[in-house]
Structure formats: C-alpha cells, structure tokens
N, CA and C atoms as a LAMMPS dump frame, in Angstrom:
ITEM: TIMESTEP
0
ITEM: NUMBER OF ATOMS
351
ITEM: BOX BOUNDS ff ff ff
-5.0000000000000000e+02 5.0000000000000000e+02
-5.0000000000000000e+02 5.0000000000000000e+02
-5.0000000000000000e+02 5.0000000000000000e+02
ITEM: ATOMS id mol type element x y z
1 1 1 N 30.911 111.359 -31.534
2 1 2 C 32.002 111.574 -31.502
3 1 3 C 31.204 112.922 -32.589
4 2 1 N 31.18 114.464 -32.159
5 2 2 C 31.135 115.403 -33.13
6 2 3 C 32.472 116.085 -33.911
7 3 1 N 31.607 116.254 -35.083
8 3 2 C 32.711 117.003 -36.221
9 3 3 C 33.235 117.998 -35.381
10 4 1 N 34.286 118.191 -35.929
11 4 2 C 34.982 120.179 -35.067
12 4 3 C 34.284 120.603 -35.768
13 5 1 N 33.907 121.403 -35.27
14 5 2 C 33.158 123.126 -35.281
15 5 3 C 34.052 123.948 -36.786
16 6 1 N 33.3 124.318 -37.592
17 6 2 C 33.608 125.365 -38.292
18 6 3 C 34.045 126.515 -38.111
19 7 1 N 35.104 127.378 -38.483
20 7 2 C 35.139 128.748 -37.949
21 7 3 C 34.018 129.42 -37.899
22 8 1 N 33.333 130.751 -37.036
23 8 2 C 32.72 131.286 -37.647
24 8 3 C 32.381 131.944 -38.779
25 9 1 N 31.206 131.506 -39.181
26 9 2 C 30.391 131.783 -40.928
27 9 3 C 31.198 132.914 -41.389
28 10 1 N 31.77 133.25 -42.097
29 10 2 C 32.126 134.789 -42.793
30 10 3 C 30.619 135.129 -43.209
31 11 1 N 30.365 136.758 -43.29
32 11 2 C 29.576 137.278 -44.001
33 11 3 C 29.513 136.923 -45.076
34 12 1 N 29.134 136.658 -46.416
35 12 2 C 29.095 136.42 -47.594
36 12 3 C 28.369 137.276 -48.774
37 13 1 N 28.882 138.235 -49.584
38 13 2 C 28.105 139.206 -50.402
39 13 3 C 27.016 138.529 -51.107
40 14 1 N 26.265 138.919 -51.674
41 14 2 C 25.081 138.474 -53.037
42 14 3 C 26.223 137.485 -53.775
43 15 1 N 27.134 137.882 -54.488
44 15 2 C 27.94 137.423 -55.446
45 15 3 C 28.229 135.975 -54.886
46 16 1 N 29.116 136.248 -53.594
47 16 2 C 29.452 135.227 -53.525
48 16 3 C 28.739 134.056 -52.952
49 17 1 N 27.27 134.622 -52.454
50 17 2 C 26.016 133.041 -52.021
51 17 3 C 25.495 132.605 -53.568
52 18 1 N 25.949 133.219 -54.424
53 18 2 C 25.401 133.404 -55.889
54 18 3 C 26.619 131.967 -56.157
55 19 1 N 27.986 132.039 -56.42
56 19 2 C 29.138 130.943 -56.456
57 19 3 C 28.494 130.224 -55.355
58 20 1 N 28.577 130.285 -54.236
59 20 2 C 27.988 128.922 -53.662
60 20 3 C 26.671 128.026 -54.121
61 21 1 N 25.937 128.85 -54.578
62 21 2 C 24.999 128.14 -54.929
63 21 3 C 25.258 127.502 -56.512
64 22 1 N 25.886 128.244 -57.383
65 22 2 C 26.416 127.468 -58.551
66 22 3 C 27.352 126.361 -58.217
67 23 1 N 27.927 126.236 -57.562
68 23 2 C 29.157 125.271 -56.899
69 23 3 C 28.17 123.829 -56.386
70 24 1 N 26.735 124.241 -55.675
71 24 2 C 25.822 123.079 -55.417
72 24 3 C 25.272 122.796 -56.453
73 25 1 N 24.736 123.508 -57.461
74 25 2 C 24.166 123.324 -59.08
75 25 3 C 24.679 122.232 -59.711
76 26 1 N 26.495 122.584 -59.669
77 26 2 C 27.318 121.714 -60.417
78 26 3 C 27.15 120.46 -60.467
79 27 1 N 27.324 120.206 -58.898
80 27 2 C 27.126 119.005 -58.089
81 27 3 C 26.218 118.648 -58.799
82 28 1 N 25.108 118.848 -58.911
83 28 2 C 24.239 118.166 -58.638
84 28 3 C 23.313 117.61 -60.411
85 29 1 N 24.212 118.751 -61.464
86 29 2 C 23.665 117.963 -62.779
87 29 3 C 24.932 117.182 -63.353
88 30 1 N 25.731 116.879 -62.791
89 30 2 C 26.861 115.915 -63.33
90 30 3 C 27.975 116.629 -63.141
91 31 1 N 28.81 117.473 -62.927
92 31 2 C 30.085 117.691 -62.652
93 31 3 C 29.987 117.857 -61.52
94 32 1 N 30.275 116.529 -60.643
95 32 2 C 29.947 116.465 -59.15
96 32 3 C 31.491 117.261 -58.36
97 33 1 N 32.929 116.652 -59.083
98 33 2 C 34.042 116.816 -58.895
99 33 3 C 34.428 118.405 -59.499
100 34 1 N 34.336 118.079 -60.749
101 34 2 C 35.549 119.216 -62.158
102 34 3 C 34.497 120.583 -61.619
103 35 1 N 33.024 120.719 -61.695
104 35 2 C 32.571 121.938 -61.486
105 35 3 C 33.138 122.589 -60.275
106 36 1 N 32.995 122.539 -59.155
107 36 2 C 32.792 122.908 -57.955
108 36 3 C 34.91 123.282 -57.298
109 37 1 N 35.03 122.189 -57.809
110 37 2 C 36.663 122.176 -58.153
111 37 3 C 37.273 123.356 -58.767
112 38 1 N 36.771 123.582 -60.06
113 38 2 C 37.21 125.191 -60.878
114 38 3 C 37.133 126.409 -60.14
115 39 1 N 35.749 126.313 -59.745
116 39 2 C 34.883 127.278 -59.083
117 39 3 C 36.175 127.895 -57.801
118 40 1 N 35.854 126.69 -57.112
119 40 2 C 37.201 126.722 -55.806
120 40 3 C 38.419 127.311 -56.132
121 41 1 N 39.233 126.431 -56.86
122 41 2 C 40.487 126.833 -56.914
123 41 3 C 40.133 128.803 -57.811
124 42 1 N 39.875 128.873 -58.325
125 42 2 C 39.583 130.264 -59.018
126 42 3 C 39.191 131.865 -57.898
127 43 1 N 38.292 131.012 -56.927
128 43 2 C 37.677 132.106 -55.567
129 43 3 C 38.593 132.006 -54.219
130 44 1 N 39.262 130.959 -54.007
131 44 2 C 39.367 130.442 -52.819
132 44 3 C 39.99 131.298 -51.906
133 45 1 N 40.609 132.026 -52.812
134 45 2 C 42.159 133.062 -52.283
135 45 3 C 41.088 134.208 -51.856
136 46 1 N 39.773 134.542 -52.643
137 46 2 C 39.535 135.661 -52.746
138 46 3 C 38.396 136.429 -51.824
139 47 1 N 38.018 135.07 -51.352
140 47 2 C 36.65 134.886 -50.864
141 47 3 C 36.783 133.605 -49.478
142 48 1 N 36.551 134.287 -47.659
143 48 2 C 36.519 133.047 -47.002
144 48 3 C 35.493 131.679 -47.039
145 49 1 N 34.596 132.723 -47.719
146 49 2 C 33.046 131.835 -47.575
147 49 3 C 33.141 130.71 -48.8
148 50 1 N 33.373 131.226 -49.858
149 50 2 C 33.733 130.211 -50.735
150 50 3 C 35.021 129.317 -50.441
151 51 1 N 35.843 129.72 -50.25
152 51 2 C 37.176 128.653 -49.093
153 51 3 C 36.146 128.075 -48.622
154 52 1 N 35.579 128.347 -47.631
155 52 2 C 34.623 127.094 -46.898
156 52 3 C 33.754 126.377 -47.6
157 53 1 N 33.118 127.218 -48.373
158 53 2 C 31.981 126.376 -49.502
159 53 3 C 32.304 125.462 -49.78
160 54 1 N 33.395 125.64 -51.011
161 54 2 C 33.937 124.515 -51.499
162 54 3 C 34.455 123.697 -51.205
163 55 1 N 35.355 123.801 -49.911
164 55 2 C 35.93 122.905 -49.419
165 55 3 C 35.152 121.591 -48.643
166 56 1 N 33.83 121.677 -48.159
167 56 2 C 32.938 121.337 -47.663
168 56 3 C 32.483 120.682 -48.717
169 57 1 N 31.634 121.644 -49.579
170 57 2 C 31.477 120.649 -50.821
171 57 3 C 32.258 119.479 -51.746
172 58 1 N 33.292 119.829 -51.457
173 58 2 C 34.549 118.639 -52.717
174 58 3 C 35.012 117.471 -51.697
175 59 1 N 34.722 117.975 -50.021
176 59 2 C 35.315 116.607 -49.169
177 59 3 C 33.674 115.888 -49.618
178 60 1 N 32.88 116.601 -49.578
179 60 2 C 31.65 115.584 -49.342
180 60 3 C 31.348 114.897 -50.511
181 61 1 N 32.224 115.419 -52.038
182 61 2 C 31.926 114.932 -53.461
183 61 3 C 32.769 113.986 -53.269
184 62 1 N 34.329 113.929 -52.649
185 62 2 C 35.155 112.837 -52.481
186 62 3 C 35.123 111.595 -51.501
187 63 1 N 34.404 112.084 -49.998
188 63 2 C 33.738 111.115 -49.346
189 63 3 C 32.83 110.147 -50.448
190 64 1 N 32.132 111.083 -51.311
191 64 2 C 30.984 109.754 -52.083
192 64 3 C 31.812 109.531 -53.022
193 65 1 N 32.653 109.203 -53.609
194 65 2 C 33.47 108.552 -54.777
195 65 3 C 34.279 107.539 -54.087
196 66 1 N 34.473 108.019 -53.009
197 66 2 C 35.241 106.807 -52.203
198 66 3 C 33.844 105.667 -51.717
199 67 1 N 32.684 106.269 -51.443
200 67 2 C 32.171 105.002 -50.625
201 67 3 C 31.82 104.449 -51.954
202 68 1 N 31.663 105.372 -52.707
203 68 2 C 31.348 104.089 -54.174
204 68 3 C 31.941 103.128 -54.61
205 69 1 N 33.359 103.442 -54.246
206 69 2 C 34.385 102.797 -55.043
207 69 3 C 34.324 101.27 -54.084
208 70 1 N 33.685 101.636 -52.501
209 70 2 C 34.089 100.172 -51.904
210 70 3 C 33.008 99.513 -52.171
211 71 1 N 31.573 100.381 -52.582
212 71 2 C 30.418 99.592 -52.744
213 71 3 C 30.355 98.638 -53.701
214 72 1 N 31.332 99.017 -54.922
215 72 2 C 31.508 97.954 -56.233
216 72 3 C 31.609 96.505 -55.432
217 73 1 N 32.704 96.24 -55.028
218 73 2 C 32.898 95.091 -54.398
219 73 3 C 31.878 94.41 -54.447
220 74 1 N 31.254 94.857 -53.347
221 74 2 C 30.299 94.496 -52.229
222 74 3 C 28.858 94.183 -53.303
223 75 1 N 29.112 94.546 -55.063
224 75 2 C 27.446 94.44 -55.926
225 75 3 C 27.643 92.796 -56.102
226 76 1 N 29.133 92.303 -55.578
227 76 2 C 29.17 90.406 -56.212
228 76 3 C 28.089 90.025 -55.193
229 77 1 N 28.235 90.649 -54.001
230 77 2 C 27.486 89.936 -52.979
231 77 3 C 26.36 90.184 -52.463
232 78 1 N 25.827 91.217 -53.654
233 78 2 C 24.188 92.07 -53.747
234 78 3 C 24.136 92.85 -52.502
235 79 1 N 24.962 93.244 -51.817
236 79 2 C 24.621 94.309 -50.855
237 79 3 C 25.175 95.464 -50.981
238 80 1 N 25.748 95.732 -52.275
239 80 2 C 26.411 96.722 -52.761
240 80 3 C 25.43 97.658 -53.683
241 81 1 N 24.33 96.455 -54.162
242 81 2 C 23.478 97.587 -54.844
243 81 3 C 22.43 98.252 -54.135
244 82 1 N 21.963 97.839 -53.286
245 82 2 C 21.042 98.529 -52.243
246 82 3 C 22.153 100.005 -52.127
247 83 1 N 23.219 99.646 -51.361
248 83 2 C 23.773 100.732 -51.012
249 83 3 C 24.365 102.173 -52.066
250 84 1 N 24.742 101.205 -53.402
251 84 2 C 24.453 102.789 -54.165
252 84 3 C 23.065 103.257 -53.877
253 85 1 N 22.357 102.08 -54.205
254 85 2 C 21.13 103.955 -54.782
255 85 3 C 21.073 104.307 -53.168
256 86 1 N 21.308 104.278 -51.618
257 86 2 C 21.278 104.916 -50.888
258 86 3 C 22.325 106.021 -51.535
259 87 1 N 23.483 105.801 -51.568
260 87 2 C 23.999 106.7 -51.921
261 87 3 C 24.134 107.655 -52.482
262 88 1 N 23.463 107.418 -53.59
263 88 2 C 22.79 108.282 -54.713
264 88 3 C 21.771 108.947 -54.246
265 89 1 N 20.72 108.151 -53.179
266 89 2 C 19.903 109.304 -53.08
267 89 3 C 20.472 110.272 -51.879
268 90 1 N 21.248 109.838 -50.668
269 90 2 C 21.866 110.638 -50.159
270 90 3 C 22.395 111.612 -51.006
271 91 1 N 23.086 111.581 -51.841
272 91 2 C 23.957 113.053 -52.589
273 91 3 C 22.867 113.508 -53.076
274 92 1 N 22.038 113.4 -53.859
275 92 2 C 20.887 114.215 -54.427
276 92 3 C 20.192 115.225 -53.088
277 93 1 N 19.698 114.467 -51.938
278 93 2 C 19.368 115.142 -50.777
279 93 3 C 19.74 116.193 -50.247
280 94 1 N 21.215 115.616 -49.925
281 94 2 C 22.163 116.388 -49.311
282 94 3 C 23.038 117.375 -49.775
283 95 1 N 22.618 117.254 -50.825
284 95 2 C 23.129 118.025 -51.758
285 95 3 C 22.424 119.173 -52.265
286 96 1 N 21.23 119.108 -52.082
287 96 2 C 20.127 120.21 -52.218
288 96 3 C 20.252 120.969 -50.246
289 97 1 N 20.362 119.822 -49.464
290 97 2 C 20.114 121.12 -48.307
291 97 3 C 21.359 121.884 -48.773
292 98 1 N 22.582 121.389 -48.61
293 98 2 C 23.661 122.314 -49.019
294 98 3 C 23.498 123.506 -49.427
295 99 1 N 22.755 123.344 -50.798
296 99 2 C 22.431 124.513 -52.172
297 99 3 C 20.872 125.29 -51.565
298 100 1 N 20.327 124.846 -50.547
299 100 2 C 19.351 126.151 -49.51
300 100 3 C 20.36 126.807 -49.106
301 101 1 N 21.41 125.919 -47.825
302 101 2 C 21.539 126.805 -46.904
303 101 3 C 23.117 127.439 -47.722
304 102 1 N 23.611 126.98 -48.874
305 102 2 C 24.145 128.396 -49.841
306 102 3 C 23.601 129.685 -50.162
307 103 1 N 22.196 129.205 -50.456
308 103 2 C 21.59 130.662 -51.061
309 103 3 C 21.318 131.544 -49.582
310 104 1 N 20.974 130.695 -48.509
311 104 2 C 21.236 131.659 -46.784
312 104 3 C 22.333 132.06 -46.412
313 105 1 N 23.65 131.849 -46.983
314 105 2 C 24.574 132.461 -46.832
315 105 3 C 25.45 131.864 -45.342
316 106 1 N 24.993 130.163 -45.553
317 106 2 C 25.57 129.296 -44.326
318 106 3 C 26.28 128.459 -45.021
319 107 1 N 27.245 128.05 -44.121
320 107 2 C 28.075 126.701 -44.413
321 107 3 C 27.605 125.667 -44.01
322 108 1 N 27.497 124.586 -44.944
323 108 2 C 26.453 123.549 -44.322
324 108 3 C 27.115 122.413 -44.099
325 109 1 N 27.498 121.996 -42.76
326 109 2 C 28.94 120.57 -42.638
327 109 3 C 27.996 119.155 -43.094
328 110 1 N 28.147 118.758 -44.026
329 110 2 C 27.662 117.599 -44.771
330 110 3 C 27.89 116.587 -43.977
331 111 1 N 27.133 115.515 -43.347
332 111 2 C 27.007 114.158 -42.489
333 111 3 C 28.454 113.293 -42.875
334 112 1 N 28.773 112.54 -42.146
335 112 2 C 29.98 111.343 -42.69
336 112 3 C 30.728 111.489 -43.828
337 113 1 N 31.489 112.669 -44.048
338 113 2 C 32.228 113.809 -44.587
339 113 3 C 33.685 113.02 -44.212
340 114 1 N 34.664 112.837 -44.956
341 114 2 C 35.929 112.503 -44.67
342 114 3 C 36.295 113.864 -45.216
343 115 1 N 36.877 114.536 -43.941
344 115 2 C 37.96 115.872 -43.944
345 115 3 C 39.373 116.062 -44.746
346 116 1 N 38.985 115.987 -45.716
347 116 2 C 40.801 115.668 -46.79
348 116 3 C 41.378 117.239 -46.972
349 117 1 N 40.726 118.488 -47.697
350 117 2 C 40.943 119.463 -47.72
351 117 3 C 40.844 120.549 -46.929
C-alpha cells in the first residue's frame, strides 16, 4: 500500500530552502528532534514549504524514536542490537537523502514513517 501523496510541492524561496537544509543538518548533528522542532514551530505559519518539510522530518525522527524504544527490549535476546545498528544507518542515509532533496526545494517522503503530525 502506497502512502498518501503530499499536496503539490510549494515553490520555495532560497531562504526556505536554507531553512529546510538547516532542519536536516540539525537532525544529523545531534539535535534530531529539538532542532527541527524549533525551526518548524517558528516558521510553519509563514511558509507552506517549511510546514511540509518540518512535518515530514519530525514524523521521521519520532518514528525512529519509537522504533529504537521498541528495539531496546529485543537487545536481551540479541536481535535488538543489529536492529539498532540498521536503524542508525537508515537514519543517517535517509536524512542525507532528505537534505539533498531540501537543497533542491523538494519535499522528501521518508519511508516507513508513522504520520503523526
């Protein structure tokens, strides 16, 4: 089953692209939820692009958090350790893909993301 399509991508200005880029970079350097959340909360009413970009990124980061918490009990039977490694690698690779799409002014739909926002 394919996820529901996003509305047509809004055409972002260079400043909006930069903010999208900043949100992704913040999530890569250790501020996975807090950095993008602050940018999104401040700018979501001013820009449809930032609103969509921030929602996607925050949904992805929250999904990763939920998946990581679910893996912790599985560490006792040793399957959780490789799952956490795969999650960490997926987080980095998919965030970099989202970062590249943000520099192009496009919204990236992260796979396996629970849509909460």
